[in-house]
mmCIF entry with sequence, helices, sheets and N, C-alpha, C, O atoms, coordinates in Angstrom:
data_MODEL
# 
_entry.id   MODEL 
# 
_entity.id                         1 
_entity.type                       polymer 
_entity.pdbx_number_of_molecules   1 
# 
_entity_poly.entity_id                      1 
_entity_poly.type                           'polypeptide(L)' 
_entity_poly.nstd_linkage                   no 
_entity_poly.nstd_monomer                   no 
_entity_poly.pdbx_seq_one_letter_code       MTVNNVYNGDGAIDSMQNSYQQNEVPGPVPILGAGMAFGFSRKLRRRIQGQRVTG 
_entity_poly.pdbx_seq_one_letter_code_can   MTVNNVYNGDGAIDSMQNSYQQNEVPGPVPILGAGMAFGFSRKLRRRIQGQRVTG 
_entity_poly.pdbx_strand_id                 A 
# 
loop_
_entity_poly_seq.entity_id 
_entity_poly_seq.num 
_entity_poly_seq.mon_id 
_entity_poly_seq.hetero 
1 1  MET n 
1 2  THR n 
1 3  VAL n 
1 4  ASN n 
1 5  ASN n 
1 6  VAL n 
1 7  TYR n 
1 8  ASN n 
1 9  GLY n 
1 10 ASP n 
1 11 GLY n 
1 12 ALA n 
1 13 ILE n 
1 14 ASP n 
1 15 SER n 
1 16 MET n 
1 17 GLN n 
1 18 ASN n 
1 19 SER n 
1 20 TYR n 
1 21 GLN n 
1 22 GLN n 
1 23 ASN n 
1 24 GLU n 
1 25 VAL n 
1 26 PRO n 
1 27 GLY n 
1 28 PRO n 
1 29 VAL n 
1 30 PRO n 
1 31 ILE n 
1 32 LEU n 
1 33 GLY n 
1 34 ALA n 
1 35 GLY n 
1 36 MET n 
1 37 ALA n 
1 38 PHE n 
1 39 GLY n 
1 40 PHE n 
1 41 SER n 
1 42 ARG n 
1 43 LYS n 
1 44 LEU n 
1 45 ARG n 
1 46 ARG n 
1 47 ARG n 
1 48 ILE n 
1 49 GLN n 
1 50 GLY n 
1 51 GLN n 
1 52 ARG n 
1 53 VAL n 
1 54 THR n 
1 55 GLY n 
# 
_struct_asym.id          A 
_struct_asym.entity_id   1 
# 
_struct_conf.conf_type_id            HELX_P 
_struct_conf.id                      HELX_P1 
_struct_conf.pdbx_PDB_helix_id       AA1 
_struct_conf.beg_label_comp_id       PRO 
_struct_conf.beg_label_asym_id       A 
_struct_conf.beg_label_seq_id        28 
_struct_conf.pdbx_beg_PDB_ins_code   ? 
_struct_conf.end_label_comp_id       GLN 
_struct_conf.end_label_asym_id       A 
_struct_conf.end_label_seq_id        51 
_struct_conf.pdbx_end_PDB_ins_code   ? 
_struct_conf.beg_auth_comp_id        PRO 
_struct_conf.beg_auth_asym_id        A 
_struct_conf.beg_auth_seq_id         28 
_struct_conf.end_auth_comp_id        GLN 
_struct_conf.end_auth_asym_id        A 
_struct_conf.end_auth_seq_id         51 
_struct_conf.pdbx_PDB_helix_class    1 
_struct_conf.details                 ? 
_struct_conf.pdbx_PDB_helix_length   24 
# 
_struct_conf_type.id          HELX_P 
_struct_conf_type.criteria    ? 
_struct_conf_type.reference   ? 
# 
_struct_sheet.id               AA1 
_struct_sheet.type             ? 
_struct_sheet.number_strands   2 
_struct_sheet.details          ? 
# 
_struct_sheet_order.sheet_id     AA1 
_struct_sheet_order.range_id_1   1 
_struct_sheet_order.range_id_2   2 
_struct_sheet_order.offset       ? 
_struct_sheet_order.sense        anti-parallel 
# 
loop_
_struct_sheet_range.sheet_id 
_struct_sheet_range.id 
_struct_sheet_range.beg_label_comp_id 
_struct_sheet_range.beg_label_asym_id 
_struct_sheet_range.beg_label_seq_id 
_struct_sheet_range.pdbx_beg_PDB_ins_code 
_struct_sheet_range.end_label_comp_id 
_struct_sheet_range.end_label_asym_id 
_struct_sheet_range.end_label_seq_id 
_struct_sheet_range.pdbx_end_PDB_ins_code 
_struct_sheet_range.beg_auth_comp_id 
_struct_sheet_range.beg_auth_asym_id 
_struct_sheet_range.beg_auth_seq_id 
_struct_sheet_range.end_auth_comp_id 
_struct_sheet_range.end_auth_asym_id 
_struct_sheet_range.end_auth_seq_id 
AA1 1 THR A 2  ? TYR A 7  ? THR A 2  TYR A 7  
AA1 2 ILE A 13 ? SER A 19 ? ILE A 13 SER A 19 
# 
loop_
_atom_site.group_PDB 
_atom_site.id 
_atom_site.type_symbol 
_atom_site.label_atom_id 
_atom_site.label_alt_id 
_atom_site.label_comp_id 
_atom_site.label_asym_id 
_atom_site.label_entity_id 
_atom_site.label_seq_id 
_atom_site.pdbx_PDB_ins_code 
_atom_site.Cartn_x 
_atom_site.Cartn_y 
_atom_site.Cartn_z 
_atom_site.occupancy 
_atom_site.B_iso_or_equiv 
_atom_site.pdbx_formal_charge 
_atom_site.auth_seq_id 
_atom_site.auth_comp_id 
_atom_site.auth_asym_id 
_atom_site.auth_atom_id 
_atom_site.pdbx_PDB_model_num 
ATOM 1   N N  . MET A 1 1  ? -7.461  -17.105 19.930 1.00 0.00 ? 1  MET A N  1 
ATOM 2   C CA . MET A 1 1  ? -8.029  -18.201 19.219 1.00 0.00 ? 1  MET A CA 1 
ATOM 3   C C  . MET A 1 1  ? -7.775  -19.348 20.039 1.00 0.00 ? 1  MET A C  1 
ATOM 4   O O  . MET A 1 1  ? -6.643  -19.496 20.500 1.00 0.00 ? 1  MET A O  1 
ATOM 5   N N  . THR A 1 2  ? -8.704  -20.201 20.288 1.00 0.00 ? 2  THR A N  1 
ATOM 6   C CA . THR A 1 2  ? -8.559  -21.308 21.182 1.00 0.00 ? 2  THR A CA 1 
ATOM 7   C C  . THR A 1 2  ? -8.989  -22.601 20.428 1.00 0.00 ? 2  THR A C  1 
ATOM 8   O O  . THR A 1 2  ? -10.100 -22.612 19.898 1.00 0.00 ? 2  THR A O  1 
ATOM 9   N N  . VAL A 1 3  ? -8.224  -23.631 20.353 1.00 0.00 ? 3  VAL A N  1 
ATOM 10  C CA . VAL A 1 3  ? -8.623  -24.968 19.723 1.00 0.00 ? 3  VAL A CA 1 
ATOM 11  C C  . VAL A 1 3  ? -8.417  -26.018 20.859 1.00 0.00 ? 3  VAL A C  1 
ATOM 12  O O  . VAL A 1 3  ? -7.334  -26.071 21.442 1.00 0.00 ? 3  VAL A O  1 
ATOM 13  N N  . ASN A 1 4  ? -9.398  -26.814 21.165 1.00 0.00 ? 4  ASN A N  1 
ATOM 14  C CA . ASN A 1 4  ? -9.372  -27.904 22.038 1.00 0.00 ? 4  ASN A CA 1 
ATOM 15  C C  . ASN A 1 4  ? -9.803  -29.161 21.263 1.00 0.00 ? 4  ASN A C  1 
ATOM 16  O O  . ASN A 1 4  ? -10.841 -29.191 20.602 1.00 0.00 ? 4  ASN A O  1 
ATOM 17  N N  . ASN A 1 5  ? -8.927  -30.229 21.380 1.00 0.00 ? 5  ASN A N  1 
ATOM 18  C CA . ASN A 1 5  ? -9.247  -31.569 20.814 1.00 0.00 ? 5  ASN A CA 1 
ATOM 19  C C  . ASN A 1 5  ? -9.226  -32.498 21.890 1.00 0.00 ? 5  ASN A C  1 
ATOM 20  O O  . ASN A 1 5  ? -8.270  -32.448 22.664 1.00 0.00 ? 5  ASN A O  1 
ATOM 21  N N  . VAL A 1 6  ? -10.220 -33.423 22.083 1.00 0.00 ? 6  VAL A N  1 
ATOM 22  C CA . VAL A 1 6  ? -10.152 -34.418 23.030 1.00 0.00 ? 6  VAL A CA 1 
ATOM 23  C C  . VAL A 1 6  ? -9.974  -35.789 22.266 1.00 0.00 ? 6  VAL A C  1 
ATOM 24  O O  . VAL A 1 6  ? -10.722 -36.153 21.359 1.00 0.00 ? 6  VAL A O  1 
ATOM 25  N N  . TYR A 1 7  ? -8.926  -36.484 22.727 1.00 0.00 ? 7  TYR A N  1 
ATOM 26  C CA . TYR A 1 7  ? -8.634  -37.781 22.089 1.00 0.00 ? 7  TYR A CA 1 
ATOM 27  C C  . TYR A 1 7  ? -9.052  -38.943 22.952 1.00 0.00 ? 7  TYR A C  1 
ATOM 28  O O  . TYR A 1 7  ? -8.937  -38.884 24.176 1.00 0.00 ? 7  TYR A O  1 
ATOM 29  N N  . ASN A 1 8  ? -9.510  -39.944 22.363 1.00 0.00 ? 8  ASN A N  1 
ATOM 30  C CA . ASN A 1 8  ? -9.845  -41.199 23.034 1.00 0.00 ? 8  ASN A CA 1 
ATOM 31  C C  . ASN A 1 8  ? -8.519  -42.133 23.154 1.00 0.00 ? 8  ASN A C  1 
ATOM 32  O O  . ASN A 1 8  ? -7.462  -41.724 22.673 1.00 0.00 ? 8  ASN A O  1 
ATOM 33  N N  . GLY A 1 9  ? -8.584  -43.251 23.731 1.00 0.00 ? 9  GLY A N  1 
ATOM 34  C CA . GLY A 1 9  ? -7.483  -44.141 23.910 1.00 0.00 ? 9  GLY A CA 1 
ATOM 35  C C  . GLY A 1 9  ? -6.913  -44.606 22.636 1.00 0.00 ? 9  GLY A C  1 
ATOM 36  O O  . GLY A 1 9  ? -5.739  -44.976 22.649 1.00 0.00 ? 9  GLY A O  1 
ATOM 37  N N  . ASP A 1 10 ? -7.674  -44.643 21.383 1.00 0.00 ? 10 ASP A N  1 
ATOM 38  C CA . ASP A 1 10 ? -7.164  -45.065 20.199 1.00 0.00 ? 10 ASP A CA 1 
ATOM 39  C C  . ASP A 1 10 ? -6.413  -44.135 19.373 1.00 0.00 ? 10 ASP A C  1 
ATOM 40  O O  . ASP A 1 10 ? -5.880  -44.440 18.307 1.00 0.00 ? 10 ASP A O  1 
ATOM 41  N N  . GLY A 1 11 ? -6.391  -42.825 19.990 1.00 0.00 ? 11 GLY A N  1 
ATOM 42  C CA . GLY A 1 11 ? -5.752  -41.734 19.197 1.00 0.00 ? 11 GLY A CA 1 
ATOM 43  C C  . GLY A 1 11 ? -6.640  -41.066 18.316 1.00 0.00 ? 11 GLY A C  1 
ATOM 44  O O  . GLY A 1 11 ? -6.191  -40.140 17.640 1.00 0.00 ? 11 GLY A O  1 
ATOM 45  N N  . ALA A 1 12 ? -7.948  -41.425 18.213 1.00 0.00 ? 12 ALA A N  1 
ATOM 46  C CA . ALA A 1 12 ? -8.931  -40.651 17.424 1.00 0.00 ? 12 ALA A CA 1 
ATOM 47  C C  . ALA A 1 12 ? -9.509  -39.537 18.124 1.00 0.00 ? 12 ALA A C  1 
ATOM 48  O O  . ALA A 1 12 ? -9.480  -39.505 19.355 1.00 0.00 ? 12 ALA A O  1 
ATOM 49  N N  . ILE A 1 13 ? -10.029 -38.628 17.447 1.00 0.00 ? 13 ILE A N  1 
ATOM 50  C CA . ILE A 1 13 ? -10.570 -37.379 18.132 1.00 0.00 ? 13 ILE A CA 1 
ATOM 51  C C  . ILE A 1 13 ? -11.989 -37.749 18.499 1.00 0.00 ? 13 ILE A C  1 
ATOM 52  O O  . ILE A 1 13 ? -12.791 -38.163 17.661 1.00 0.00 ? 13 ILE A O  1 
ATOM 53  N N  . ASP A 1 14 ? -12.282 -37.579 19.830 1.00 0.00 ? 14 ASP A N  1 
ATOM 54  C CA . ASP A 1 14 ? -13.751 -37.718 20.294 1.00 0.00 ? 14 ASP A CA 1 
ATOM 55  C C  . ASP A 1 14 ? -14.571 -36.455 20.072 1.00 0.00 ? 14 ASP A C  1 
ATOM 56  O O  . ASP A 1 14 ? -15.693 -36.459 19.567 1.00 0.00 ? 14 ASP A O  1 
ATOM 57  N N  . SER A 1 15 ? -13.907 -35.354 20.499 1.00 0.00 ? 15 SER A N  1 
ATOM 58  C CA . SER A 1 15 ? -14.667 -34.106 20.338 1.00 0.00 ? 15 SER A CA 1 
ATOM 59  C C  . SER A 1 15 ? -13.647 -33.078 19.995 1.00 0.00 ? 15 SER A C  1 
ATOM 60  O O  . SER A 1 15 ? -12.450 -33.259 20.217 1.00 0.00 ? 15 SER A O  1 
ATOM 61  N N  . MET A 1 16 ? -14.167 -31.915 19.410 1.00 0.00 ? 16 MET A N  1 
ATOM 62  C CA . MET A 1 16 ? -13.348 -30.833 18.965 1.00 0.00 ? 16 MET A CA 1 
ATOM 63  C C  . MET A 1 16 ? -14.179 -29.524 19.142 1.00 0.00 ? 16 MET A C  1 
ATOM 64  O O  . MET A 1 16 ? -15.342 -29.448 18.748 1.00 0.00 ? 16 MET A O  1 
ATOM 65  N N  . GLN A 1 17 ? -13.489 -28.451 19.785 1.00 0.00 ? 17 GLN A N  1 
ATOM 66  C CA . GLN A 1 17 ? -14.136 -27.253 20.056 1.00 0.00 ? 17 GLN A CA 1 
ATOM 67  C C  . GLN A 1 17 ? -13.180 -26.118 19.569 1.00 0.00 ? 17 GLN A C  1 
ATOM 68  O O  . GLN A 1 17 ? -11.985 -26.113 19.862 1.00 0.00 ? 17 GLN A O  1 
ATOM 69  N N  . ASN A 1 18 ? -13.753 -25.199 18.840 1.00 0.00 ? 18 ASN A N  1 
ATOM 70  C CA . ASN A 1 18 ? -12.983 -24.032 18.321 1.00 0.00 ? 18 ASN A CA 1 
ATOM 71  C C  . ASN A 1 18 ? -13.693 -22.750 18.820 1.00 0.00 ? 18 ASN A C  1 
ATOM 72  O O  . ASN A 1 18 ? -14.922 -22.687 18.836 1.00 0.00 ? 18 ASN A O  1 
ATOM 73  N N  . SER A 1 19 ? -12.948 -21.789 19.204 1.00 0.00 ? 19 SER A N  1 
ATOM 74  C CA . SER A 1 19 ? -13.544 -20.532 19.521 1.00 0.00 ? 19 SER A CA 1 
ATOM 75  C C  . SER A 1 19 ? -12.635 -19.362 19.046 1.00 0.00 ? 19 SER A C  1 
ATOM 76  O O  . SER A 1 19 ? -11.407 -19.445 19.054 1.00 0.00 ? 19 SER A O  1 
ATOM 77  N N  . TYR A 1 20 ? -13.288 -18.325 18.654 1.00 0.00 ? 20 TYR A N  1 
ATOM 78  C CA . TYR A 1 20 ? -12.419 -17.020 18.225 1.00 0.00 ? 20 TYR A CA 1 
ATOM 79  C C  . TYR A 1 20 ? -13.116 -15.804 18.743 1.00 0.00 ? 20 TYR A C  1 
ATOM 80  O O  . TYR A 1 20 ? -14.338 -15.689 18.648 1.00 0.00 ? 20 TYR A O  1 
ATOM 81  N N  . GLN A 1 21 ? -12.369 -14.913 19.278 1.00 0.00 ? 21 GLN A N  1 
ATOM 82  C CA . GLN A 1 21 ? -12.820 -13.644 19.871 1.00 0.00 ? 21 GLN A CA 1 
ATOM 83  C C  . GLN A 1 21 ? -12.048 -12.467 19.167 1.00 0.00 ? 21 GLN A C  1 
ATOM 84  O O  . GLN A 1 21 ? -10.820 -12.404 19.218 1.00 0.00 ? 21 GLN A O  1 
ATOM 85  N N  . GLN A 1 22 ? -12.806 -11.553 18.518 1.00 0.00 ? 22 GLN A N  1 
ATOM 86  C CA . GLN A 1 22 ? -12.138 -10.461 17.955 1.00 0.00 ? 22 GLN A CA 1 
ATOM 87  C C  . GLN A 1 22 ? -11.850 -9.234  18.936 1.00 0.00 ? 22 GLN A C  1 
ATOM 88  O O  . GLN A 1 22 ? -12.685 -8.904  19.778 1.00 0.00 ? 22 GLN A O  1 
ATOM 89  N N  . ASN A 1 23 ? -10.817 -8.675  18.811 1.00 0.00 ? 23 ASN A N  1 
ATOM 90  C CA . ASN A 1 23 ? -10.492 -7.608  19.691 1.00 0.00 ? 23 ASN A CA 1 
ATOM 91  C C  . ASN A 1 23 ? -11.148 -6.239  19.110 1.00 0.00 ? 23 ASN A C  1 
ATOM 92  O O  . ASN A 1 23 ? -11.349 -6.048  17.911 1.00 0.00 ? 23 ASN A O  1 
ATOM 93  N N  . GLU A 1 24 ? -11.438 -5.356  20.104 1.00 0.00 ? 24 GLU A N  1 
ATOM 94  C CA . GLU A 1 24 ? -12.150 -4.151  19.693 1.00 0.00 ? 24 GLU A CA 1 
ATOM 95  C C  . GLU A 1 24 ? -11.301 -3.257  18.782 1.00 0.00 ? 24 GLU A C  1 
ATOM 96  O O  . GLU A 1 24 ? -10.077 -3.261  18.921 1.00 0.00 ? 24 GLU A O  1 
ATOM 97  N N  . VAL A 1 25 ? -11.893 -2.492  17.857 1.00 0.00 ? 25 VAL A N  1 
ATOM 98  C CA . VAL A 1 25 ? -11.207 -1.755  16.963 1.00 0.00 ? 25 VAL A CA 1 
ATOM 99  C C  . VAL A 1 25 ? -11.294 -0.300  17.622 1.00 0.00 ? 25 VAL A C  1 
ATOM 100 O O  . VAL A 1 25 ? -12.340 0.082   18.147 1.00 0.00 ? 25 VAL A O  1 
ATOM 101 N N  . PRO A 1 26 ? -10.150 0.491   17.569 1.00 0.00 ? 26 PRO A N  1 
ATOM 102 C CA . PRO A 1 26 ? -10.196 1.727   18.085 1.00 0.00 ? 26 PRO A CA 1 
ATOM 103 C C  . PRO A 1 26 ? -11.193 2.747   17.393 1.00 0.00 ? 26 PRO A C  1 
ATOM 104 O O  . PRO A 1 26 ? -11.371 2.756   16.175 1.00 0.00 ? 26 PRO A O  1 
ATOM 105 N N  . GLY A 1 27 ? -11.799 3.568   18.238 1.00 0.00 ? 27 GLY A N  1 
ATOM 106 C CA . GLY A 1 27 ? -12.733 4.527   17.659 1.00 0.00 ? 27 GLY A CA 1 
ATOM 107 C C  . GLY A 1 27 ? -12.026 5.616   16.901 1.00 0.00 ? 27 GLY A C  1 
ATOM 108 O O  . GLY A 1 27 ? -10.799 5.569   16.822 1.00 0.00 ? 27 GLY A O  1 
ATOM 109 N N  . PRO A 1 28 ? -12.722 6.624   16.318 1.00 0.00 ? 28 PRO A N  1 
ATOM 110 C CA . PRO A 1 28 ? -12.123 7.629   15.482 1.00 0.00 ? 28 PRO A CA 1 
ATOM 111 C C  . PRO A 1 28 ? -11.410 8.702   16.350 1.00 0.00 ? 28 PRO A C  1 
ATOM 112 O O  . PRO A 1 28 ? -10.472 9.372   15.918 1.00 0.00 ? 28 PRO A O  1 
ATOM 113 N N  . VAL A 1 29 ? -11.926 8.822   17.622 1.00 0.00 ? 29 VAL A N  1 
ATOM 114 C CA . VAL A 1 29 ? -11.193 9.785   18.412 1.00 0.00 ? 29 VAL A CA 1 
ATOM 115 C C  . VAL A 1 29 ? -9.722  9.605   18.714 1.00 0.00 ? 29 VAL A C  1 
ATOM 116 O O  . VAL A 1 29 ? -8.973  10.574  18.590 1.00 0.00 ? 29 VAL A O  1 
ATOM 117 N N  . PRO A 1 30 ? -9.262  8.435   19.101 1.00 0.00 ? 30 PRO A N  1 
ATOM 118 C CA . PRO A 1 30 ? -7.811  8.239   19.192 1.00 0.00 ? 30 PRO A CA 1 
ATOM 119 C C  . PRO A 1 30 ? -7.071  8.423   17.941 1.00 0.00 ? 30 PRO A C  1 
ATOM 120 O O  . PRO A 1 30 ? -5.949  8.924   18.016 1.00 0.00 ? 30 PRO A O  1 
ATOM 121 N N  . ILE A 1 31 ? -7.588  8.057   16.702 1.00 0.00 ? 31 ILE A N  1 
ATOM 122 C CA . ILE A 1 31 ? -7.028  8.192   15.499 1.00 0.00 ? 31 ILE A CA 1 
ATOM 123 C C  . ILE A 1 31 ? -6.859  9.587   15.081 1.00 0.00 ? 31 ILE A C  1 
ATOM 124 O O  . ILE A 1 31 ? -5.821  9.942   14.522 1.00 0.00 ? 31 ILE A O  1 
ATOM 125 N N  . LEU A 1 32 ? -7.877  10.442  15.336 1.00 0.00 ? 32 LEU A N  1 
ATOM 126 C CA . LEU A 1 32 ? -7.840  11.855  15.092 1.00 0.00 ? 32 LEU A CA 1 
ATOM 127 C C  . LEU A 1 32 ? -6.794  12.601  15.896 1.00 0.00 ? 32 LEU A C  1 
ATOM 128 O O  . LEU A 1 32 ? -6.127  13.525  15.431 1.00 0.00 ? 32 LEU A O  1 
ATOM 129 N N  . GLY A 1 33 ? -6.691  12.120  17.176 1.00 0.00 ? 33 GLY A N  1 
ATOM 130 C CA . GLY A 1 33 ? -5.783  12.650  18.081 1.00 0.00 ? 33 GLY A CA 1 
ATOM 131 C C  . GLY A 1 33 ? -4.330  12.320  17.709 1.00 0.00 ? 33 GLY A C  1 
ATOM 132 O O  . GLY A 1 33 ? -3.425  13.128  17.914 1.00 0.00 ? 33 GLY A O  1 
ATOM 133 N N  . ALA A 1 34 ? -4.145  11.220  17.206 1.00 0.00 ? 34 ALA A N  1 
ATOM 134 C CA . ALA A 1 34 ? -2.744  10.770  16.794 1.00 0.00 ? 34 ALA A CA 1 
ATOM 135 C C  . ALA A 1 34 ? -2.345  11.626  15.399 1.00 0.00 ? 34 ALA A C  1 
ATOM 136 O O  . ALA A 1 34 ? -1.185  11.969  15.171 1.00 0.00 ? 34 ALA A O  1 
ATOM 137 N N  . GLY A 1 35 ? -3.414  11.906  14.547 1.00 0.00 ? 35 GLY A N  1 
ATOM 138 C CA . GLY A 1 35 ? -3.177  12.707  13.440 1.00 0.00 ? 35 GLY A CA 1 
ATOM 139 C C  . GLY A 1 35 ? -2.857  14.168  13.890 1.00 0.00 ? 35 GLY A C  1 
ATOM 140 O O  . GLY A 1 35 ? -1.960  14.777  13.307 1.00 0.00 ? 35 GLY A O  1 
ATOM 141 N N  . MET A 1 36 ? -3.514  14.715  14.844 1.00 0.00 ? 36 MET A N  1 
ATOM 142 C CA . MET A 1 36 ? -3.157  16.081  15.239 1.00 0.00 ? 36 MET A CA 1 
ATOM 143 C C  . MET A 1 36 ? -1.854  16.065  15.871 1.00 0.00 ? 36 MET A C  1 
ATOM 144 O O  . MET A 1 36 ? -1.085  16.989  15.608 1.00 0.00 ? 36 MET A O  1 
ATOM 145 N N  . ALA A 1 37 ? -1.498  15.154  16.661 1.00 0.00 ? 37 ALA A N  1 
ATOM 146 C CA . ALA A 1 37 ? -0.115  15.192  17.260 1.00 0.00 ? 37 ALA A CA 1 
ATOM 147 C C  . ALA A 1 37 ? 0.997   15.105  16.205 1.00 0.00 ? 37 ALA A C  1 
ATOM 148 O O  . ALA A 1 37 ? 2.026   15.773  16.304 1.00 0.00 ? 37 ALA A O  1 
ATOM 149 N N  . PHE A 1 38 ? 0.739   14.201  15.122 1.00 0.00 ? 38 PHE A N  1 
ATOM 150 C CA . PHE A 1 38 ? 1.611   14.165  14.020 1.00 0.00 ? 38 PHE A CA 1 
ATOM 151 C C  . PHE A 1 38 ? 1.833   15.531  13.350 1.00 0.00 ? 38 PHE A C  1 
ATOM 152 O O  . PHE A 1 38 ? 2.960   15.959  13.100 1.00 0.00 ? 38 PHE A O  1 
ATOM 153 N N  . GLY A 1 39 ? 0.712   16.182  13.076 1.00 0.00 ? 39 GLY A N  1 
ATOM 154 C CA . GLY A 1 39 ? 0.699   17.434  12.398 1.00 0.00 ? 39 GLY A CA 1 
ATOM 155 C C  . GLY A 1 39 ? 1.434   18.489  13.222 1.00 0.00 ? 39 GLY A C  1 
ATOM 156 O O  . GLY A 1 39 ? 2.235   19.255  12.688 1.00 0.00 ? 39 GLY A O  1 
ATOM 157 N N  . PHE A 1 40 ? 1.150   18.526  14.555 1.00 0.00 ? 40 PHE A N  1 
ATOM 158 C CA . PHE A 1 40 ? 1.888   19.392  15.500 1.00 0.00 ? 40 PHE A CA 1 
ATOM 159 C C  . PHE A 1 40 ? 3.395   19.193  15.516 1.00 0.00 ? 40 PHE A C  1 
ATOM 160 O O  . PHE A 1 40 ? 4.191   20.131  15.565 1.00 0.00 ? 40 PHE A O  1 
ATOM 161 N N  . SER A 1 41 ? 3.718   17.963  15.472 1.00 0.00 ? 41 SER A N  1 
ATOM 162 C CA . SER A 1 41 ? 5.191   17.592  15.527 1.00 0.00 ? 41 SER A CA 1 
ATOM 163 C C  . SER A 1 41 ? 5.791   18.096  14.244 1.00 0.00 ? 41 SER A C  1 
ATOM 164 O O  . SER A 1 41 ? 6.907   18.615  14.294 1.00 0.00 ? 41 SER A O  1 
ATOM 165 N N  . ARG A 1 42 ? 5.173   17.993  13.131 1.00 0.00 ? 42 ARG A N  1 
ATOM 166 C CA . ARG A 1 42 ? 5.782   18.396  11.819 1.00 0.00 ? 42 ARG A CA 1 
ATOM 167 C C  . ARG A 1 42 ? 5.962   19.971  11.835 1.00 0.00 ? 42 ARG A C  1 
ATOM 168 O O  . ARG A 1 42 ? 6.984   20.489  11.386 1.00 0.00 ? 42 ARG A O  1 
ATOM 169 N N  . LYS A 1 43 ? 4.976   20.668  12.346 1.00 0.00 ? 43 LYS A N  1 
ATOM 170 C CA . LYS A 1 43 ? 5.020   22.156  12.443 1.00 0.00 ? 43 LYS A CA 1 
ATOM 171 C C  . LYS A 1 43 ? 6.230   22.537  13.314 1.00 0.00 ? 43 LYS A C  1 
ATOM 172 O O  . LYS A 1 43 ? 7.014   23.405  12.928 1.00 0.00 ? 43 LYS A O  1 
ATOM 173 N N  . LEU A 1 44 ? 6.390   21.895  14.490 1.00 0.00 ? 44 LEU A N  1 
ATOM 174 C CA . LEU A 1 44 ? 7.386   22.103  15.426 1.00 0.00 ? 44 LEU A CA 1 
ATOM 175 C C  . LEU A 1 44 ? 8.762   21.939  14.766 1.00 0.00 ? 44 LEU A C  1 
ATOM 176 O O  . LEU A 1 44 ? 9.647   22.784  14.895 1.00 0.00 ? 44 LEU A O  1 
ATOM 177 N N  . ARG A 1 45 ? 8.905   20.760  14.022 1.00 0.00 ? 45 ARG A N  1 
ATOM 178 C CA . ARG A 1 45 ? 10.212  20.422  13.482 1.00 0.00 ? 45 ARG A CA 1 
ATOM 179 C C  . ARG A 1 45 ? 10.457  21.445  12.394 1.00 0.00 ? 45 ARG A C  1 
ATOM 180 O O  . ARG A 1 45 ? 11.617  21.833  12.255 1.00 0.00 ? 45 ARG A O  1 
ATOM 181 N N  . ARG A 1 46 ? 9.501   21.937  11.594 1.00 0.00 ? 46 ARG A N  1 
ATOM 182 C CA . ARG A 1 46 ? 9.847   22.976  10.607 1.00 0.00 ? 46 ARG A CA 1 
ATOM 183 C C  . ARG A 1 46 ? 10.324  24.313  11.167 1.00 0.00 ? 46 ARG A C  1 
ATOM 184 O O  . ARG A 1 46 ? 11.175  25.015  10.620 1.00 0.00 ? 46 ARG A O  1 
ATOM 185 N N  . ARG A 1 47 ? 9.651   24.618  12.389 1.00 0.00 ? 47 ARG A N  1 
ATOM 186 C CA . ARG A 1 47 ? 10.027  25.892  13.006 1.00 0.00 ? 47 ARG A CA 1 
ATOM 187 C C  . ARG A 1 47 ? 11.363  25.772  13.607 1.00 0.00 ? 47 ARG A C  1 
ATOM 188 O O  . ARG A 1 47 ? 12.102  26.754  13.542 1.00 0.00 ? 47 ARG A O  1 
ATOM 189 N N  . ILE A 1 48 ? 11.790  24.648  14.212 1.00 0.00 ? 48 ILE A N  1 
ATOM 190 C CA . ILE A 1 48 ? 13.194  24.393  14.723 1.00 0.00 ? 48 ILE A CA 1 
ATOM 191 C C  . ILE A 1 48 ? 14.195  24.443  13.554 1.00 0.00 ? 48 ILE A C  1 
ATOM 192 O O  . ILE A 1 48 ? 15.200  25.148  13.649 1.00 0.00 ? 48 ILE A O  1 
ATOM 193 N N  . GLN A 1 49 ? 13.961  23.767  12.537 1.00 0.00 ? 49 GLN A N  1 
ATOM 194 C CA . GLN A 1 49 ? 14.939  23.746  11.368 1.00 0.00 ? 49 GLN A CA 1 
ATOM 195 C C  . GLN A 1 49 ? 15.000  25.095  10.784 1.00 0.00 ? 49 GLN A C  1 
ATOM 196 O O  . GLN A 1 49 ? 16.066  25.432  10.268 1.00 0.00 ? 49 GLN A O  1 
ATOM 197 N N  . GLY A 1 50 ? 13.959  25.957  10.793 1.00 0.00 ? 50 GLY A N  1 
ATOM 198 C CA . GLY A 1 50 ? 14.035  27.335  10.287 1.00 0.00 ? 50 GLY A CA 1 
ATOM 199 C C  . GLY A 1 50 ? 14.965  28.193  11.062 1.00 0.00 ? 50 GLY A C  1 
ATOM 200 O O  . GLY A 1 50 ? 15.574  29.100  10.495 1.00 0.00 ? 50 GLY A O  1 
ATOM 201 N N  . GLN A 1 51 ? 15.108  27.955  12.334 1.00 0.00 ? 51 GLN A N  1 
ATOM 202 C CA . GLN A 1 51 ? 15.823  28.820  13.256 1.00 0.00 ? 51 GLN A CA 1 
ATOM 203 C C  . GLN A 1 51 ? 17.395  28.449  13.290 1.00 0.00 ? 51 GLN A C  1 
ATOM 204 O O  . GLN A 1 51 ? 18.204  29.159  13.888 1.00 0.00 ? 51 GLN A O  1 
ATOM 205 N N  . ARG A 1 52 ? 17.725  27.373  12.654 1.00 0.00 ? 52 ARG A N  1 
ATOM 206 C CA . ARG A 1 52 ? 19.151  26.917  12.668 1.00 0.00 ? 52 ARG A CA 1 
ATOM 207 C C  . ARG A 1 52 ? 19.993  27.963  11.878 1.00 0.00 ? 52 ARG A C  1 
ATOM 208 O O  . ARG A 1 52 ? 19.599  28.484  10.835 1.00 0.00 ? 52 ARG A O  1 
ATOM 209 N N  . VAL A 1 53 ? 21.072  28.195  12.416 1.00 0.00 ? 53 VAL A N  1 
ATOM 210 C CA . VAL A 1 53 ? 22.152  29.116  11.732 1.00 0.00 ? 53 VAL A CA 1 
ATOM 211 C C  . VAL A 1 53 ? 22.997  28.169  10.933 1.00 0.00 ? 53 VAL A C  1 
ATOM 212 O O  . VAL A 1 53 ? 23.440  27.122  11.405 1.00 0.00 ? 53 VAL A O  1 
ATOM 213 N N  . THR A 1 54 ? 23.207  28.583  9.685  1.00 0.00 ? 54 THR A N  1 
ATOM 214 C CA . THR A 1 54 ? 24.038  27.811  8.725  1.00 0.00 ? 54 THR A CA 1 
ATOM 215 C C  . THR A 1 54 ? 25.325  28.674  8.563  1.00 0.00 ? 54 THR A C  1 
ATOM 216 O O  . THR A 1 54 ? 25.196  29.892  8.445  1.00 0.00 ? 54 THR A O  1 
ATOM 217 N N  . GLY A 1 55 ? 26.414  28.170  8.552  1.00 0.00 ? 55 GLY A N  1 
ATOM 218 C CA . GLY A 1 55 ? 27.561  28.967  8.281  1.00 0.00 ? 55 GLY A CA 1 
ATOM 219 C C  . GLY A 1 55 ? 28.719  28.300  8.624  1.00 0.00 ? 55 GLY A C  1 
ATOM 220 O O  . GLY A 1 55 ? 29.813  28.838  8.459  1.00 0.00 ? 55 GLY A O  1 
# 
């Protein structure tokens, strides 16, 4: 976001300019990839915890 104000010698605003640029929103592919990685890590964690020897 950019805001530019130009003041004259009296301290009053002569001109004002505002601009705003929205960032890109990620597509569904990275979101699905993150979900798959999360699911894989959960399965791996369950498998590791199942192999622990208690005693």
